[in-house]
A tleap script that builds the chain and sets N, CA, C and O, in Angstrom:
source leaprc.protein.ff14SB
mol = sequence {
  NMET ASN VAL GLU GLY PHE GLU PHE ALA ALA
  PRO PRO GLY PHE ARG THR GLU GLU MET THR
  VAL GLY TYR ARG MET GLY LEU PRO GLY SER
  GLY PRO GLY PRO SER ILE ILE VAL GLN SER
  LYS PRO ALA ARG THR GLY ALA LYS LEU GLU
  THR LEU ALA ALA GLU THR MET THR GLU LEU
  THR GLN THR ILE ALA HIE LEU LYS ASN LEU
  VAL ARG ALA GLU CLEU
}
set mol.1.N position { -59.200 49.700 -5.083 }
set mol.1.CA position { -59.973 50.873 -4.756 }
set mol.1.C position { -61.063 50.434 -3.777 }
set mol.1.O position { -61.686 49.388 -3.959 }
set mol.2.N position { -61.286 51.236 -2.744 }
set mol.2.CA position { -62.320 50.951 -1.763 }
set mol.2.C position { -63.125 52.227 -1.533 }
set mol.2.O position { -62.587 53.235 -1.075 }
set mol.3.N position { -64.410 52.176 -1.854 }
set mol.3.CA position { -65.302 53.309 -1.633 }
set mol.3.C position { -66.457 52.822 -0.775 }
set mol.3.O position { -67.316 52.074 -1.243 }
set mol.4.N position { -66.476 53.248 0.482 }
set mol.4.CA position { -67.530 52.890 1.426 }
set mol.4.C position { -67.829 51.393 1.429 }
set mol.4.O position { -68.990 50.989 1.393 }
set mol.5.N position { -66.792 50.585 1.473 }
set mol.5.CA position { -66.961 49.146 1.562 }
set mol.5.C position { -67.025 48.426 0.231 }
set mol.5.O position { -66.904 47.201 0.193 }
set mol.6.N position { -67.211 49.149 -0.862 }
set mol.6.CA position { -67.208 48.535 -2.187 }
set mol.6.C position { -65.769 48.496 -2.669 }
set mol.6.O position { -65.118 49.533 -2.792 }
set mol.7.N position { -65.270 47.282 -2.943 }
set mol.7.CA position { -63.886 47.139 -3.383 }
set mol.7.C position { -63.819 46.665 -4.815 }
set mol.7.O position { -64.599 45.816 -5.248 }
set mol.8.N position { -62.871 47.231 -5.545 }
set mol.8.CA position { -62.681 46.855 -6.934 }
set mol.8.C position { -61.200 46.909 -7.239 }
set mol.8.O position { -60.521 47.878 -6.900 }
set mol.9.N position { -60.699 45.863 -7.882 }
set mol.9.CA position { -59.302 45.834 -8.310 }
set mol.9.C position { -59.289 45.631 -9.825 }
set mol.9.O position { -59.798 44.634 -10.337 }
set mol.10.N position { -58.706 46.584 -10.521 }
set mol.10.CA position { -58.623 46.485 -11.981 }
set mol.10.C position { -57.633 45.381 -12.355 }
set mol.10.O position { -56.691 45.113 -11.610 }
set mol.11.N position { -57.840 44.754 -13.486 }
set mol.11.CA position { -56.898 43.732 -13.948 }
set mol.11.C position { -55.508 44.338 -14.156 }
set mol.11.O position { -55.392 45.538 -14.405 }
set mol.12.N position { -54.460 43.530 -14.059 }
set mol.12.CA position { -53.102 44.040 -14.263 }
set mol.12.C position { -52.979 44.781 -15.597 }
set mol.12.O position { -53.505 44.338 -16.618 }
set mol.13.N position { -52.275 45.915 -15.568 }
set mol.13.CA position { -52.057 46.701 -16.773 }
set mol.13.C position { -53.080 47.794 -16.988 }
set mol.13.O position { -52.863 48.678 -17.816 }
set mol.14.N position { -54.198 47.760 -16.262 }
set mol.14.CA position { -55.225 48.800 -16.386 }
set mol.14.C position { -54.953 49.903 -15.372 }
set mol.14.O position { -54.372 49.653 -14.316 }
set mol.15.N position { -55.377 51.133 -15.696 }
set mol.15.CA position { -55.229 52.258 -14.780 }
set mol.15.C position { -56.538 53.048 -14.756 }
set mol.15.O position { -57.338 52.974 -15.689 }
set mol.16.N position { -56.742 53.797 -13.688 }
set mol.16.CA position { -57.931 54.638 -13.586 }
set mol.16.C position { -57.783 55.815 -14.529 }
set mol.16.O position { -56.772 56.517 -14.496 }
set mol.17.N position { -58.783 56.037 -15.368 }
set mol.17.CA position { -58.759 57.164 -16.289 }
set mol.17.C position { -59.839 58.173 -15.955 }
set mol.17.O position { -59.624 59.379 -16.074 }
set mol.18.N position { -60.986 57.694 -15.544 }
set mol.18.CA position { -62.113 58.563 -15.259 }
set mol.18.C position { -62.910 57.942 -14.123 }
set mol.18.O position { -63.030 56.720 -14.038 }
set mol.19.N position { -63.463 58.795 -13.236 }
set mol.19.CA position { -64.220 58.265 -12.108 }
set mol.19.C position { -65.391 59.195 -11.812 }
set mol.19.O position { -65.242 60.416 -11.856 }
set mol.20.N position { -66.544 58.628 -11.514 }
set mol.20.CA position { -67.714 59.388 -11.113 }
set mol.20.C position { -68.235 58.794 -9.812 }
set mol.20.O position { -68.439 57.584 -9.714 }
set mol.21.N position { -68.453 59.653 -8.805 }
set mol.21.CA position { -68.959 59.205 -7.505 }
set mol.21.C position { -70.164 60.069 -7.159 }
set mol.21.O position { -70.117 61.291 -7.297 }
set mol.22.N position { -71.230 59.444 -6.717 }
set mol.22.CA position { -72.428 60.173 -6.312 }
set mol.22.C position { -72.605 60.122 -4.807 }
set mol.22.O position { -72.413 59.073 -4.193 }
set mol.23.N position { -72.968 61.247 -4.208 }
set mol.23.CA position { -73.223 61.341 -2.773 }
set mol.23.C position { -74.639 61.836 -2.563 }
set mol.23.O position { -75.115 62.705 -3.293 }
set mol.24.N position { -75.315 61.283 -1.563 }
set mol.24.CA position { -76.673 61.729 -1.227 }
set mol.24.C position { -76.734 61.972 0.270 }
set mol.24.O position { -76.256 61.156 1.058 }
set mol.25.N position { -77.329 63.110 0.665 }
set mol.25.CA position { -77.483 63.443 2.067 }
set mol.25.C position { -78.708 62.725 2.622 }
set mol.25.O position { -79.711 62.584 1.922 }
set mol.26.N position { -78.639 62.279 3.850 }
set mol.26.CA position { -79.777 61.635 4.501 }
set mol.26.C position { -79.564 60.140 4.651 }
set mol.26.O position { -78.634 59.563 4.089 }
set mol.27.N position { -80.430 59.544 5.407 }
set mol.27.CA position { -80.349 58.112 5.663 }
set mol.27.C position { -80.989 57.331 4.522 }
set mol.27.O position { -81.925 57.815 3.887 }
set mol.28.N position { -80.486 56.115 4.258 }
set mol.28.CA position { -81.115 55.289 3.217 }
set mol.28.C position { -82.603 55.091 3.520 }
set mol.28.O position { -82.982 54.836 4.663 }
set mol.29.N position { -83.421 55.208 2.510 }
set mol.29.CA position { -84.860 55.019 2.666 }
set mol.29.C position { -85.591 56.225 3.217 }
set mol.29.O position { -86.799 56.157 3.444 }
set mol.30.N position { -84.875 57.352 3.442 }
set mol.30.CA position { -85.529 58.527 4.022 }
set mol.30.C position { -86.144 59.437 2.964 }
set mol.30.O position { -86.660 60.508 3.284 }
set mol.31.N position { -86.088 59.007 1.703 }
set mol.31.CA position { -86.690 59.803 0.638 }
set mol.31.C position { -85.678 60.688 -0.042 }
set mol.31.O position { -84.488 60.638 0.267 }
set mol.32.N position { -86.153 61.509 -0.980 }
set mol.32.CA position { -85.248 62.388 -1.731 }
set mol.32.C position { -84.516 63.357 -0.805 }
set mol.32.O position { -85.052 63.792 0.214 }
set mol.33.N position { -83.301 63.678 -1.178 }
set mol.33.CA position { -82.508 64.632 -0.412 }
set mol.33.C position { -81.462 65.245 -1.313 }
set mol.33.O position { -81.320 64.845 -2.468 }
set mol.34.N position { -80.729 66.211 -0.795 }
set mol.34.CA position { -79.682 66.844 -1.589 }
set mol.34.C position { -78.644 65.811 -2.041 }
set mol.34.O position { -78.341 64.868 -1.311 }
set mol.35.N position { -78.111 65.992 -3.228 }
set mol.35.CA position { -77.103 65.068 -3.728 }
set mol.35.C position { -76.080 65.838 -4.549 }
set mol.35.O position { -76.327 66.962 -4.988 }
set mol.36.N position { -74.933 65.214 -4.746 }
set mol.36.CA position { -73.886 65.798 -5.571 }
set mol.36.C position { -73.157 64.664 -6.273 }
set mol.36.O position { -72.967 63.592 -5.699 }
set mol.37.N position { -72.751 64.899 -7.506 }
set mol.37.CA position { -71.988 63.922 -8.270 }
set mol.37.C position { -70.639 64.547 -8.571 }
set mol.37.O position { -70.560 65.662 -9.088 }
set mol.38.N position { -69.576 63.823 -8.243 }
set mol.38.CA position { -68.211 64.304 -8.455 }
set mol.38.C position { -67.598 63.482 -9.570 }
set mol.38.O position { -67.619 62.252 -9.522 }
set mol.39.N position { -67.052 64.151 -10.576 }
set mol.39.CA position { -66.439 63.453 -11.702 }
set mol.39.C position { -64.977 63.864 -11.802 }
set mol.39.O position { -64.637 65.045 -11.733 }
set mol.40.N position { -64.136 62.873 -11.963 }
set mol.40.CA position { -62.703 63.116 -12.137 }
set mol.40.C position { -62.281 62.527 -13.470 }
set mol.40.O position { -62.571 61.366 -13.760 }
set mol.41.N position { -61.600 63.317 -14.280 }
set mol.41.CA position { -61.128 62.829 -15.571 }
set mol.41.C position { -59.885 63.618 -15.966 }
set mol.41.O position { -59.667 64.717 -15.456 }
set mol.42.N position { -59.074 63.080 -16.858 }
set mol.42.CA position { -57.864 63.795 -17.265 }
set mol.42.C position { -58.196 65.058 -18.051 }
set mol.42.O position { -59.194 65.121 -18.769 }
set mol.43.N position { -57.342 66.052 -17.899 }
set mol.43.CA position { -57.507 67.297 -18.657 }
set mol.43.C position { -57.121 67.066 -20.111 }
set mol.43.O position { -56.330 66.178 -20.431 }
set mol.44.N position { -57.700 67.889 -20.985 }
set mol.44.CA position { -57.328 67.824 -22.397 }
set mol.44.C position { -55.846 68.130 -22.555 }
set mol.44.O position { -55.306 68.985 -21.852 }
set mol.45.N position { -55.204 67.451 -23.455 }
set mol.45.CA position { -53.796 67.700 -23.729 }
set mol.45.C position { -53.602 69.145 -24.161 }
set mol.45.O position { -54.281 69.614 -25.074 }
set mol.46.N position { -52.697 69.845 -23.524 }
set mol.46.CA position { -52.390 71.221 -23.879 }
set mol.46.C position { -53.296 72.265 -23.255 }
set mol.46.O position { -53.060 73.462 -23.418 }
set mol.47.N position { -54.334 71.833 -22.540 }
set mol.47.CA position { -55.255 72.800 -21.930 }
set mol.47.C position { -54.572 73.508 -20.768 }
set mol.47.O position { -53.870 72.878 -19.977 }
set mol.48.N position { -54.777 74.813 -20.666 }
set mol.48.CA position { -54.200 75.599 -19.580 }
set mol.48.C position { -55.136 75.546 -18.369 }
set mol.48.O position { -56.356 75.474 -18.513 }
set mol.49.N position { -54.537 75.584 -17.173 }
set mol.49.CA position { -55.310 75.539 -15.944 }
set mol.49.C position { -56.354 76.648 -15.904 }
set mol.49.O position { -57.483 76.417 -15.471 }
set mol.50.N position { -55.994 77.843 -16.348 }
set mol.50.CA position { -56.932 78.972 -16.347 }
set mol.50.C position { -58.170 78.666 -17.194 }
set mol.50.O position { -59.289 78.993 -16.799 }
set mol.51.N position { -57.969 78.040 -18.355 }
set mol.51.CA position { -59.082 77.684 -19.242 }
set mol.51.C position { -59.956 76.620 -18.593 }
set mol.51.O position { -61.182 76.720 -18.621 }
set mol.52.N position { -59.332 75.605 -18.012 }
set mol.52.CA position { -60.098 74.533 -17.366 }
set mol.52.C position { -60.900 75.067 -16.183 }
set mol.52.O position { -62.045 74.663 -15.978 }
set mol.53.N position { -60.307 75.973 -15.404 }
set mol.53.CA position { -61.023 76.562 -14.266 }
set mol.53.C position { -62.230 77.367 -14.748 }
set mol.53.O position { -63.309 77.276 -14.162 }
set mol.54.N position { -62.056 78.145 -15.800 }
set mol.54.CA position { -63.170 78.935 -16.343 }
set mol.54.C position { -64.279 78.031 -16.868 }
set mol.54.O position { -65.457 78.309 -16.646 }
set mol.55.N position { -63.921 76.961 -17.555 }
set mol.55.CA position { -64.923 76.017 -18.073 }
set mol.55.C position { -65.680 75.347 -16.928 }
set mol.55.O position { -66.893 75.156 -17.007 }
set mol.56.N position { -64.964 74.994 -15.870 }
set mol.56.CA position { -65.598 74.350 -14.717 }
set mol.56.C position { -66.565 75.306 -14.034 }
set mol.56.O position { -67.676 74.917 -13.673 }
set mol.57.N position { -66.148 76.550 -13.858 }
set mol.57.CA position { -67.028 77.536 -13.225 }
set mol.57.C position { -68.279 77.773 -14.067 }
set mol.57.O position { -69.377 77.902 -13.525 }
set mol.58.N position { -68.121 77.830 -15.372 }
set mol.58.CA position { -69.268 78.006 -16.264 }
set mol.58.C position { -70.225 76.826 -16.143 }
set mol.58.O position { -71.439 77.005 -16.042 }
set mol.59.N position { -69.668 75.621 -16.155 }
set mol.59.CA position { -70.510 74.422 -16.039 }
set mol.59.C position { -71.249 74.400 -14.706 }
set mol.59.O position { -72.435 74.070 -14.669 }
set mol.60.N position { -70.577 74.742 -13.621 }
set mol.60.CA position { -71.225 74.754 -12.308 }
set mol.60.C position { -72.372 75.754 -12.257 }
set mol.60.O position { -73.448 75.433 -11.751 }
set mol.61.N position { -72.160 76.959 -12.772 }
set mol.61.CA position { -73.217 77.973 -12.716 }
set mol.61.C position { -74.403 77.614 -13.614 }
set mol.61.O position { -75.518 78.080 -13.379 }
set mol.62.N position { -74.173 76.796 -14.632 }
set mol.62.CA position { -75.265 76.389 -15.512 }
set mol.62.C position { -76.035 75.184 -14.972 }
set mol.62.O position { -77.174 74.951 -15.376 }
set mol.63.N position { -75.431 74.423 -14.071 }
set mol.63.CA position { -76.079 73.192 -13.607 }
set mol.63.C position { -76.562 73.244 -12.167 }
set mol.63.O position { -77.373 72.408 -11.766 }
set mol.64.N position { -76.087 74.205 -11.377 }
set mol.64.CA position { -76.516 74.309 -9.976 }
set mol.64.C position { -77.345 75.568 -9.819 }
set mol.64.O position { -76.841 76.684 -9.951 }
set mol.65.N position { -78.629 75.374 -9.534 }
set mol.65.CA position { -79.547 76.509 -9.406 }
set mol.65.C position { -79.092 77.457 -8.298 }
set mol.65.O position { -78.644 77.013 -7.241 }
set mol.66.N position { -79.207 78.740 -8.540 }
set mol.66.CA position { -78.935 79.807 -7.571 }
set mol.66.C position { -77.457 79.934 -7.186 }
set mol.66.O position { -77.140 80.617 -6.213 }
set mol.67.N position { -76.559 79.300 -7.920 }
set mol.67.CA position { -75.128 79.446 -7.653 }
set mol.67.C position { -74.660 80.718 -8.346 }
set mol.67.O position { -74.746 80.834 -9.569 }
set mol.68.N position { -74.164 81.672 -7.562 }
set mol.68.CA position { -73.768 82.972 -8.110 }
set mol.68.C position { -72.458 83.422 -7.489 }
set mol.68.O position { -72.032 82.905 -6.456 }
set mol.69.N position { -71.837 84.378 -8.126 }
set mol.69.CA position { -70.660 85.065 -7.592 }
set mol.69.C position { -69.512 84.128 -7.242 }
set mol.69.O position { -68.895 84.266 -6.186 }
set mol.70.N position { -69.225 83.176 -8.125 }
set mol.70.CA position { -68.071 82.311 -7.894 }
set mol.70.C position { -66.802 83.151 -8.025 }
set mol.70.O position { -66.731 84.065 -8.847 }
set mol.71.N position { -65.816 82.834 -7.216 }
set mol.71.CA position { -64.545 83.561 -7.250 }
set mol.71.C position { -63.415 82.557 -7.353 }
set mol.71.O position { -63.372 81.578 -6.608 }
set mol.72.N position { -62.493 82.805 -8.283 }
set mol.72.CA position { -61.321 81.943 -8.409 }
set mol.72.C position { -60.245 82.456 -7.470 }
set mol.72.O position { -60.107 83.661 -7.262 }
set mol.73.N position { -59.480 81.524 -6.904 }
set mol.73.CA position { -58.370 81.897 -6.027 }
set mol.73.C position { -57.213 80.938 -6.278 }
set mol.73.O position { -57.411 79.827 -6.769 }
set mol.74.N position { -56.019 81.373 -5.942 }
set mol.74.CA position { -54.849 80.519 -6.085 }
set mol.74.C position { -54.952 79.359 -5.104 }
set mol.74.O position { -55.456 79.510 -3.991 }
set mol.75.N position { -54.463 78.194 -5.539 }
set mol.75.CA position { -54.438 77.018 -4.656 }
set mol.75.C position { -53.196 77.053 -3.809 }
set mol.75.O position { -52.977 76.155 -2.996 }
savepdb mol mol.pdb
quit
């Protein structure tokens, strides 16, 4: 795995199960700026896509200030 120059190779037999990546806008040392954290993890066994999408939308509206009127659409 290579993320912006950081390389990591898991030992043989291991696989990626969950990943969290943080992004920050602006130049290093320029002070606080907008940021976002992206998390990837496996879905619960048996969970329906519709349920997972609704849970994600609920979580986003509760954690991102002023986020309103989200609309689901087919991929």
